[in-house]
C-alpha positions as CSV (number, residue, x, y, z in Angstrom):
1,M,-25.1,58.7,29.2
2,S,-23.5,61.8,29.6
3,R,-24.2,64.8,26.3
4,K,-20.6,64.8,25.7
5,S,-20.5,61.1,25.1
6,K,-23.5,61.2,23.2
7,R,-21.9,63.7,21.1
8,S,-18.5,62.3,20.6
9,K,-20.3,59.1,19.1
10,K,-22.2,61.3,16.9
11,D,-19.1,63.0,15.2
12,S,-17.8,59.4,14.9
13,S,-20.2,58.2,12.5
14,S,-20.8,61.4,10.8
15,E,-17.0,60.9,10.1
16,E,-17.5,57.2,9.1
17,A,-20.2,58.4,6.9
18,S,-18.2,61.4,5.1
19,S,-15.5,58.7,4.5
20,P,-14.5,58.0,0.9
21,A,-15.4,54.5,-0.2
22,S,-12.2,52.0,-0.6
23,P,-11.1,52.0,-4.2
24,P,-11.5,48.7,-5.9
25,L,-9.0,45.6,-6.2
26,S,-6.9,46.5,-9.2
27,A,-5.4,43.2,-11.2
28,E,-2.0,45.1,-11.4
29,P,0.5,44.6,-8.4
30,V,1.2,46.9,-5.9
31,P,4.8,48.5,-6.2
32,A,6.8,47.7,-2.9
33,P,9.1,49.7,-1.3
34,A,12.8,49.1,-2.8
35,P,14.7,47.3,-0.1
36,E,17.8,48.7,1.8
37,A,21.2,48.6,0.9
38,G,22.7,45.5,1.6
39,S,19.1,43.6,3.2
40,A,19.0,40.0,2.7
41,Q,15.5,40.2,2.5
42,A,13.5,39.3,-0.3
43,V,10.8,41.3,-1.5
44,Q,7.3,39.6,-2.0
45,V,5.7,41.1,-4.9
46,S,1.6,40.8,-4.4
47,Q,0.7,38.7,-7.3
48,P,-2.8,36.3,-8.0
49,E,-2.5,33.0,-7.2
50,P,-1.8,30.3,-10.1
51,H,-5.1,28.8,-9.4
52,A,-7.2,31.2,-8.2
53,A,-9.6,33.3,-10.5
54,V,-9.7,37.4,-9.4
55,S,-12.9,38.3,-7.9
56,D,-14.6,41.5,-9.8
57,K,-16.6,42.4,-6.8
58,P,-14.7,44.3,-4.0
59,G,-13.9,42.3,-0.7
60,D,-14.7,39.0,-2.1
61,P,-11.5,36.2,-2.0
62,P,-10.4,34.6,-5.1
63,E,-12.3,31.7,-6.4
64,P,-10.2,28.5,-6.9
65,V,-9.9,27.1,-10.5
66,A,-9.9,23.3,-10.4
67,A,-7.0,21.8,-12.1
68,S,-7.0,19.9,-14.7
69,P,-7.5,16.0,-15.0
70,G,-4.2,15.5,-16.1
71,E,-2.3,17.6,-13.3
72,G,-4.3,15.9,-10.8
73,A,-3.2,12.4,-12.0
74,W,0.1,13.6,-12.0
75,A,0.5,14.9,-8.8
76,A,-1.6,11.7,-7.2
77,A,1.4,9.6,-9.3
78,R,4.1,11.8,-7.6
79,I,2.6,11.4,-4.4
80,W,2.2,7.7,-4.7
81,F,5.9,7.4,-5.7
82,S,7.0,9.2,-2.9
83,A,5.4,6.8,-0.5
84,Y,6.8,3.7,-2.5
85,R,9.8,4.4,-5.0
86,V,11.9,2.1,-2.8
87,E,8.8,-1.0,-3.7
88,V,9.1,0.8,-7.3
89,L,12.6,0.8,-7.3
90,L,12.7,-3.1,-5.9
91,F,10.6,-3.9,-8.8
92,L,12.3,-2.2,-11.3
93,V,16.1,-4.3,-10.4
94,S,14.3,-7.5,-10.0
95,F,12.8,-7.3,-12.8
96,V,16.2,-6.2,-14.8
97,V,18.2,-9.1,-13.4
98,L,15.2,-12.1,-13.6
99,A,14.5,-11.0,-16.9
100,S,18.6,-11.6,-17.7
101,F,18.4,-14.7,-15.7
102,S,16.0,-15.8,-17.8
103,S,17.5,-15.3,-21.3
104,Q,16.2,-16.9,-23.9
105,R,13.5,-18.1,-22.2
106,F,11.9,-14.6,-21.5
107,L,11.2,-14.2,-25.1
108,R,9.2,-17.2,-25.4
109,Q,6.2,-19.2,-24.3
110,S,7.3,-22.3,-21.7
111,A,7.1,-25.8,-23.1
112,A,4.4,-25.9,-19.9
113,P,1.8,-23.4,-20.7
114,H,-1.1,-25.2,-18.9
115,F,-2.7,-22.1,-17.1
116,I,-2.4,-20.3,-20.3
117,Y,-4.9,-23.2,-21.9
118,Q,-7.1,-23.3,-19.3
119,A,-7.8,-19.4,-19.7
120,Q,-8.2,-19.7,-23.0
121,S,-10.7,-22.5,-22.9
122,W,-12.5,-20.4,-20.3
123,M,-12.5,-17.5,-23.2
124,E,-14.2,-19.8,-25.3
125,G,-16.9,-21.2,-23.1
126,R,-15.4,-24.7,-21.8
127,L,-14.6,-26.1,-18.8
128,D,-12.4,-28.7,-20.2
129,V,-9.4,-28.3,-22.4
130,D,-9.3,-29.0,-26.1
131,P,-7.0,-32.2,-26.4
132,E,-6.9,-31.4,-29.9
133,V,-4.6,-28.1,-29.3
134,L,-2.7,-29.8,-25.8
135,P,1.0,-28.6,-25.9
136,N,2.5,-32.6,-24.6
137,L,0.7,-34.6,-21.9
138,E,2.9,-33.8,-19.2
139,D,0.9,-33.6,-15.9
140,W,-2.7,-33.2,-17.3
141,A,-5.7,-34.6,-15.5
142,C,-8.2,-37.2,-17.7
143,V,-11.2,-38.2,-16.7
144,R,-13.1,-41.2,-18.3
145,V,-16.8,-41.8,-16.9
146,V,-17.2,-45.4,-16.2
147,G,-20.2,-47.0,-15.1
148,G,-21.2,-43.5,-14.0
149,A,-18.0,-42.7,-12.0
150,K,-15.0,-40.3,-12.8
151,V,-12.0,-42.6,-13.3
152,R,-8.5,-41.7,-14.2
153,C,-8.2,-42.3,-18.1
154,E,-6.0,-45.3,-18.9
155,G,-4.0,-46.7,-22.0
156,R,-5.1,-44.6,-25.5
157,P,-7.4,-41.6,-24.6
158,L,-11.2,-41.8,-25.6
159,P,-13.1,-38.9,-28.0
160,T,-15.0,-38.6,-25.0
161,D,-12.5,-37.9,-22.5
162,R,-12.5,-34.6,-21.1
163,W,-9.0,-33.7,-20.1
164,F,-8.1,-30.8,-17.1
165,V,-5.4,-28.5,-15.9
166,S,-4.3,-30.8,-12.9
167,F,-3.5,-27.8,-10.7
168,P,-5.5,-25.3,-8.8
169,S,-6.8,-22.8,-11.4
170,F,-6.2,-19.3,-9.9
171,P,-3.2,-18.4,-11.7
172,A,-5.1,-18.9,-14.8
173,V,-7.5,-16.6,-13.5
174,A,-4.5,-13.9,-13.4
175,M,-3.4,-14.2,-16.7
176,L,-7.5,-14.0,-17.9
177,P,-6.8,-10.4,-19.6
178,F,-3.7,-10.7,-21.3
179,V,-4.7,-14.7,-22.9
180,A,-8.1,-12.4,-24.0
181,L,-5.3,-10.2,-25.9
182,H,-3.0,-12.9,-26.7
183,G,-4.6,-16.0,-26.9
184,Y,-2.7,-19.7,-26.9
185,Q,0.5,-17.1,-27.8
186,F,0.6,-15.3,-24.7
187,N,4.1,-15.6,-22.7
188,D,3.8,-17.3,-19.4
189,T,7.7,-16.6,-18.6
190,S,7.5,-12.9,-19.2
191,F,4.5,-13.0,-17.2
192,G,6.4,-15.0,-14.7
193,V,9.4,-12.7,-14.3
194,I,6.8,-9.9,-13.8
195,I,5.1,-11.5,-10.8
196,G,8.4,-12.4,-9.4
197,A,10.0,-8.7,-9.4
198,L,6.4,-7.9,-8.5
199,A,6.4,-10.1,-5.4
200,V,10.0,-8.8,-4.2
201,A,8.3,-5.8,-3.7
202,L,5.9,-7.0,-2.0
203,F,7.7,-8.6,0.7
204,Y,9.5,-5.3,1.1
205,S,6.3,-4.0,2.1
206,L,5.6,-6.8,4.4
207,L,9.0,-6.0,6.2
208,R,8.5,-2.0,6.3
209,Y,4.8,-2.4,7.5
210,L,5.8,-4.9,10.5
211,A,8.4,-2.4,11.5
212,Q,6.2,0.4,11.6
213,E,4.2,-1.6,13.8
214,G,6.2,-2.4,15.9
215,E,6.3,-6.1,15.1
216,S,10.0,-6.2,13.6
217,P,13.3,-4.1,14.7
218,R,14.9,-3.7,11.0
219,N,15.5,-0.7,9.4
220,R,14.6,0.2,5.5
221,N,18.1,-1.0,4.3
222,E,17.8,-3.8,6.4
223,N,14.3,-4.6,5.1
224,I,15.9,-4.1,1.2
225,A,18.4,-6.3,1.8
226,L,16.2,-8.8,3.1
227,A,13.6,-8.4,0.2
228,L,17.0,-9.0,-2.1
229,I,17.9,-12.4,-0.1
230,L,14.2,-13.3,-0.8
231,A,14.5,-12.4,-4.9
232,F,18.7,-13.7,-5.3
233,G,19.0,-16.2,-2.0
234,T,16.6,-18.5,-2.2
235,L,14.8,-21.4,-4.4
236,F,12.5,-17.9,-5.7
237,F,15.8,-17.1,-7.9
238,Y,15.6,-20.3,-10.4
239,C,11.7,-20.3,-10.0
240,A,10.8,-17.0,-11.2
241,I,12.9,-17.3,-14.4
242,R,11.1,-20.3,-16.0
243,G,7.9,-20.1,-16.3
244,E,6.5,-23.3,-16.4
245,V,2.5,-24.5,-14.7
246,W,5.2,-25.7,-11.4
247,F,7.2,-22.7,-11.1
248,S,4.7,-19.9,-12.1
249,A,2.4,-21.4,-9.1
250,E,5.0,-21.2,-6.9
251,V,5.8,-17.7,-7.3
252,M,2.6,-16.5,-7.4
253,G,1.9,-18.2,-4.2
254,V,4.8,-15.8,-2.7
255,A,3.1,-12.5,-3.9
256,L,-0.2,-13.9,-2.6
257,T,1.3,-15.0,0.8
258,C,3.1,-11.6,1.2
259,L,-0.8,-9.7,0.8
260,Y,-1.7,-12.1,3.0
261,A,0.2,-11.7,5.9
262,R,0.5,-8.3,5.4
263,N,-3.6,-8.1,6.1
264,A,-3.5,-10.8,8.7
265,V,-0.7,-9.5,11.4
266,R,-2.8,-8.7,14.4
267,A,-5.9,-9.9,12.3
268,H,-6.4,-5.9,11.3
269,R,-8.3,-6.3,7.8
270,P,-9.9,-9.7,7.8
271,V,-11.9,-9.6,4.9
272,L,-8.7,-8.9,3.0
273,A,-6.9,-11.5,4.3
274,G,-9.6,-13.8,3.4
275,V,-9.3,-13.0,0.1
276,F,-6.0,-12.9,-0.7
277,F,-5.7,-16.0,1.6
278,S,-8.4,-17.7,-0.8
279,M,-5.9,-16.6,-3.9
280,A,-3.2,-18.1,-2.5
281,T,-4.4,-21.2,-1.4
282,L,-6.3,-21.6,-5.3
283,T,-2.5,-20.9,-6.6
284,R,-0.7,-23.7,-4.2
285,T,-3.1,-25.7,-2.2
286,P,-0.7,-26.1,1.1
287,L,-1.2,-22.5,1.6
288,L,-4.2,-23.6,2.8
289,F,-2.6,-24.6,6.4
290,S,-1.5,-21.0,6.3
291,G,-5.3,-20.1,7.4
292,L,-3.5,-20.9,11.0
293,F,-1.5,-17.9,11.0
294,F,-5.0,-15.4,11.1
295,V,-6.6,-17.5,13.6
296,L,-4.0,-17.2,16.3
297,E,-4.1,-13.1,15.5
298,A,-7.5,-13.2,15.8
299,L,-7.6,-15.3,18.9
300,C,-4.6,-15.0,21.2
301,P,-2.2,-12.1,19.3
302,G,-0.6,-12.4,22.6
303,P,1.6,-11.8,24.6
304,D,-0.4,-13.7,27.0
305,R,-1.6,-16.1,24.6
306,L,-3.0,-19.0,27.3
307,A,-4.8,-16.3,29.0
308,Q,-6.7,-15.1,26.3
309,L,-7.6,-18.7,25.3
310,R,-9.2,-18.8,28.2
311,A,-10.9,-15.5,28.7
312,L,-12.9,-16.5,25.1
313,S,-15.5,-18.9,26.9
314,S,-16.6,-15.4,28.5
315,H,-15.1,-12.3,25.6
316,W,-15.7,-14.3,22.2
317,K,-17.8,-11.7,19.8
318,P,-14.3,-9.8,19.1
319,A,-12.4,-13.1,17.8
320,A,-15.6,-14.3,16.3
321,R,-16.3,-11.5,14.4
322,K,-13.1,-11.2,13.0
323,V,-12.8,-14.9,12.1
324,G,-16.4,-14.4,10.2
325,L,-15.0,-11.5,8.0
326,F,-12.4,-13.4,7.3
327,A,-14.3,-16.6,6.0
328,L,-16.8,-14.2,4.6
329,G,-14.0,-12.7,2.4
330,A,-12.8,-16.3,1.3
331,A,-15.9,-18.2,0.5
332,P,-16.7,-16.2,-3.1
333,L,-13.4,-17.9,-4.5
334,A,-13.6,-20.8,-2.5
335,V,-17.3,-21.7,-3.1
336,L,-16.2,-21.5,-6.8
337,A,-13.5,-24.0,-6.6
338,A,-15.6,-26.5,-4.8
339,A,-18.0,-26.5,-7.3
340,Y,-15.6,-26.4,-10.1
341,N,-13.8,-29.7,-8.8
342,L,-16.7,-30.9,-8.4
343,Y,-17.9,-30.5,-11.9
344,R,-14.0,-31.9,-13.4
345,F,-13.8,-34.6,-10.7
346,G,-16.6,-35.6,-8.5
347,R,-15.0,-34.5,-5.2
348,P,-14.8,-30.5,-4.1
349,G,-11.5,-30.7,-2.2
350,E,-10.0,-32.5,-6.0
351,F,-7.7,-30.6,-7.9
352,G,-6.4,-33.2,-10.2
353,H,-3.5,-35.2,-9.1
354,A,-5.6,-38.4,-8.7
355,F,-6.3,-38.4,-12.1
356,L,-3.0,-37.7,-13.7
357,Y,-2.7,-39.3,-17.1
358,N,0.5,-41.7,-17.9
359,N,2.3,-40.1,-15.3
360,R,5.3,-42.1,-13.0
361,V,3.6,-41.3,-9.8
362,N,0.0,-43.3,-10.7
363,T,1.9,-46.3,-8.8
364,D,2.5,-44.7,-5.8
365,I,-0.6,-43.0,-5.9
366,D,-2.6,-46.1,-6.1
367,R,-0.7,-47.8,-3.9
368,Y,-0.6,-45.3,-1.2
369,G,-2.6,-42.8,-2.0
370,L,-1.2,-38.7,-2.1
371,F,-0.3,-38.4,1.6
372,N,1.2,-41.2,3.0
373,L,3.9,-42.0,5.8
374,T,5.9,-43.9,3.3
375,Y,6.9,-41.0,1.5
376,L,8.1,-39.2,4.7
377,Q,11.7,-40.9,4.4
378,R,12.6,-39.4,0.7
379,N,11.0,-35.8,1.3
380,L,13.1,-35.6,4.3
381,E,16.0,-36.8,2.3
382,A,15.2,-34.5,-1.0
383,A,14.7,-31.4,1.9
384,F,17.6,-31.9,4.1
385,L,20.4,-34.3,3.1
386,K,20.7,-34.3,-0.4
387,L,24.1,-32.7,-1.1
388,P,25.4,-31.4,-4.9
389,R,27.3,-34.0,-6.9
390,V,30.8,-33.7,-7.3
391,S,33.0,-35.6,-9.7
392,L,36.7,-35.4,-9.9
393,H,37.2,-37.4,-13.2
394,P,36.3,-35.1,-15.1
395,L,35.7,-32.1,-12.6
396,E,32.0,-31.6,-12.5
397,L,29.7,-29.9,-10.3
398,G,25.9,-31.0,-10.4
399,Y,22.8,-31.2,-8.6
400,D,20.7,-33.9,-7.8
401,P,17.1,-33.2,-9.6
402,Y,15.5,-35.3,-6.9
403,G,16.5,-32.2,-4.5
404,M,18.9,-30.5,-2.2
405,T,19.5,-29.7,1.4
406,L,17.7,-26.2,2.7
407,L,21.0,-26.1,4.5
408,L,22.3,-24.9,1.6
409,T,19.8,-23.7,-0.3
410,L,18.8,-21.0,2.3
411,P,21.8,-21.3,4.9
412,L,19.8,-18.6,7.6
413,L,17.6,-21.1,8.3
414,V,20.6,-22.6,10.7
415,F,19.7,-18.8,12.8
416,L,16.0,-19.1,12.9
417,V,17.1,-22.5,15.6
418,I,18.7,-20.3,17.6
419,P,17.1,-16.6,17.4
420,K,18.4,-14.2,19.6
421,T,14.6,-12.2,20.2
422,R,11.5,-14.5,20.7
423,P,9.0,-11.7,19.9
424,R,5.5,-11.5,19.8
425,L,5.3,-13.0,16.2
426,H,8.1,-15.9,17.1
427,W,5.4,-18.5,17.6
428,P,2.6,-17.6,14.7
429,L,5.1,-17.9,12.3
430,W,7.0,-20.8,13.4
431,L,3.6,-22.7,13.7
432,T,2.8,-21.6,10.5
433,V,6.2,-23.1,9.0
434,A,4.9,-26.2,10.5
435,V,1.6,-26.4,9.4
436,C,2.4,-25.4,6.0
437,A,5.8,-27.6,6.0
438,L,4.2,-31.1,7.1
439,P,2.0,-32.2,4.7
440,G,4.9,-31.8,2.1
441,L,6.6,-33.8,3.8
442,F,4.0,-37.0,3.3
443,Y,3.3,-36.3,-0.1
444,Q,3.5,-38.4,-2.9
445,N,5.9,-36.3,-4.7
446,T,9.7,-34.6,-3.6
447,G,9.2,-31.9,-6.7
448,Y,11.5,-33.7,-9.3
449,M,12.5,-32.2,-11.3
450,Q,14.0,-29.4,-9.4
451,F,17.1,-27.4,-7.9
452,G,16.8,-27.7,-4.5
453,F,13.4,-28.6,-2.4
454,R,11.4,-26.5,-4.3
455,F,8.1,-26.9,-2.0
456,S,9.9,-24.9,0.7
457,L,8.9,-22.1,-1.0
458,D,5.7,-22.4,0.3
459,Y,6.6,-21.5,3.3
460,T,10.2,-19.3,2.6
461,P,8.7,-16.0,3.1
462,Y,7.6,-17.1,7.0
463,L,11.1,-18.5,7.9
464,L,12.7,-15.0,6.5
465,L,9.8,-13.1,8.9
466,L,11.3,-15.3,11.6
467,F,15.1,-13.8,10.7
468,A,13.8,-10.5,10.6
469,V,12.1,-11.0,13.8
470,G,14.9,-13.5,15.5
471,G,17.2,-10.4,16.5
472,W,20.3,-11.8,14.3
473,A,22.2,-8.6,12.4
474,L,22.7,-8.9,9.2
475,R,26.1,-7.1,9.9
476,N,27.0,-9.9,11.8
477,R,30.3,-12.0,10.3
478,W,28.2,-15.5,10.3
479,V,25.4,-14.0,9.0
480,Q,26.7,-12.4,5.7
481,V,28.7,-15.9,5.3
482,A,25.5,-17.4,5.3
483,V,24.1,-15.2,2.9
484,G,26.8,-15.2,0.7
485,L,26.6,-18.8,0.4
486,G,23.0,-18.9,-0.4
487,V,23.2,-16.4,-3.0
488,L,26.0,-18.4,-4.5
489,V,24.1,-21.6,-4.3
490,N,21.2,-20.0,-5.8
491,F,23.3,-17.9,-8.5
492,W,24.4,-21.6,-9.5
493,G,20.5,-23.0,-9.5
494,A,19.6,-20.1,-11.8
495,A,22.4,-20.5,-14.4
496,A,22.7,-24.3,-14.3
497,F,19.0,-25.6,-13.6
498,H,17.6,-27.4,-16.9
499,G,14.0,-28.4,-16.6
500,Y,11.1,-29.4,-18.7
501,T,11.7,-26.4,-21.1
502,E,15.6,-27.3,-22.1
503,Y,14.7,-31.1,-21.6
504,V,11.7,-30.8,-24.6
505,R,13.9,-28.1,-26.9
506,N,17.2,-29.6,-26.1
507,W,18.6,-26.8,-25.1
């Protein structure tokens, strides 16, 4: 190194040493030069961050101050609402309309609050229901032990007879926290309206998820319209405003079906799909067969399903893992329900209809069983052939309490038979509809008393999903006619149907 460069380096270091230290940071803002006249540029004044502490040491960055719990919760709520604002608005609109049509029912417990009595019995530490407090004898299971065997009660009830709810028990589980607060006085009607509004929001969420995943071509407005069609253009409308054990289970089954299907698509969340599947099955037994949807999505999601099935012989582990996780999610509630049924009725798969006390269907059950080919004709009539009753003298429009054709209560069904497109989900949805619907057609009961064929509500979400992926535009004139007819007919059902509550209270 040359002597000259050494000298320049030394001079530079001496200048750095002799320069004064930088002044400490001041809390006072430094005034900025005034902008030129006519300039549109805003002058930004240096200020401390609102959530930052000013350090005492020069050169240290400001330390962030944690937001208060209230501020954090409010920020999280705003983020959640911005993500789900459509679901929230659908819930509110559906709740207002359903509550309005529920009318005086909304303010009172229904006349068939079976799930409330089951939940209260659990709260009291008993698995049966106290016969001294039963509100009626409609559709209760009565078990009598004769010669060591459990049989249905006949004749006058005995003190040793035990009474149970003759339906799957998950709705009673859902009501437990509220029954713990209100006891036997809990209002199942308003609870059903809330669950109904929630089901509408969940169905929209399912539609939105399918659109995001490329499974459905529908935009946001079309998905909103389809959710509102479920709410007010299907049998869901009159079922959601009534309470009562039969209709409460149907409505809750729809909500749980939406949660199950959302997690079952492409089998992407097998454990959650299994959990919601078990909840749905223990709400409405026919939904047991909807498990086929997950199995198809796990084993052969498509598009070449036959090739995927053939490949399972050598590449079975990924599919087996998904099915195993699904079973793991479903197992806890399934095991509990089987044990509960075994304790009550002596059979793990019996939910109580073989023990119905003094019921009009007992003769058929004793002769043919719960399921038989004999029942097919009357169920097909209730589902597809029965029409409204029209009287001219006097002029009157009535309905048959045994059923009404789905072509009137769900006219969109016509477009499912002639879809414009058959995307990946076309066949899994159709097969799920088939396996859920067929057992009901061989069942001993058509659903009496009812408006329409209410058992179809078990697979109505899948039918509407078929329409969503089927390619028919909601702006099509004939589609709009069908939607309008469905809304009109189901408006009539919501306003005119008189069921057990009206019968008991003479409304």
